[in-house]
N, C-alpha and C positions, 0 to 999 in steps of 0.2 A: 504495498498500498504505500502509497504516495505522499510524505507529508502535503508538499507544498506544492502548483501549481507551478507552471513554467515560470508569468508572469510574479507569481507571489514569492518566486525563486530570489529573481532578478531583484526583486526589491527589500528581501532581507541579505540577502549580498552584501545590497545601495546601504540598507543600514547599518550593519558588519563596519565596510568602510567607511563611513560619518562615525560610526565611534568609534575606530583606529586612531583616523583624524583626529578624535577630541582627547585624546593619548598620545598625544606625537609621535603616533608610528609616522616608519616615515617610509619612501619609494616601493607602496603599496601595488601590489598587481596583484589583479580574478583570473582565473582563467576559466575558463565555460568549457565543462569536461560531458555536457550532455552529450558529445556526440560521438562517443568512447565504448563502444557497446559493452565490455568491463568494468566502467571507472565504480569503484569505492563512495568519492561524491557529484554532487553534480557541479560545485564551484570550486577551486582554488586557491585561497588567499594565500598569496607572501606580505610580510613588512617587518621590520627591522626597527628596532630600536636604540637609542645612544649609550645608555645600560643598562647591567642584569634587571634593576627596579621597572627598568619602564616596559621592559619585555615582560617582564614577569606580570604586572599588568596590565600589558593587551590582551596574553595570553590569556590570563583568569579573565577578565570584563567578555573574550568571546565566547569563552567554556562560558560561565556563568549563565550567556542570552542564548547560548542552543539548549541551554538545559533547560529552562526556564519557559521562554519561545513555542519550543520546539518540541520538548520534551525528551528528548533525544540525550544518549552520554557522548562524549567525544571518546572517539576511535583511534585514537593515536595524538599524539602532538610533536613535534619535535624543534630544538634548534632555543632553549628556551637561554642560551645565552647570548652575551651580546659579540 
């Protein structure tokens, strides 16, 4: 079962990107994965921060939003060091 429809997915990705910007994330890239048949996600978002504290704040915020808004668990996260 799909949690979000395509338009809602793009809006949610935009919401996540705005939140990352609010946390001063840098060089934010969103990759649309929907054309890949066996992709484990619809979108892949990459960014970085200036400190370990900032990167942790971004990652924790994204994880909380996904759990709260979508009732989904984050399966994997990497790159928490700057």
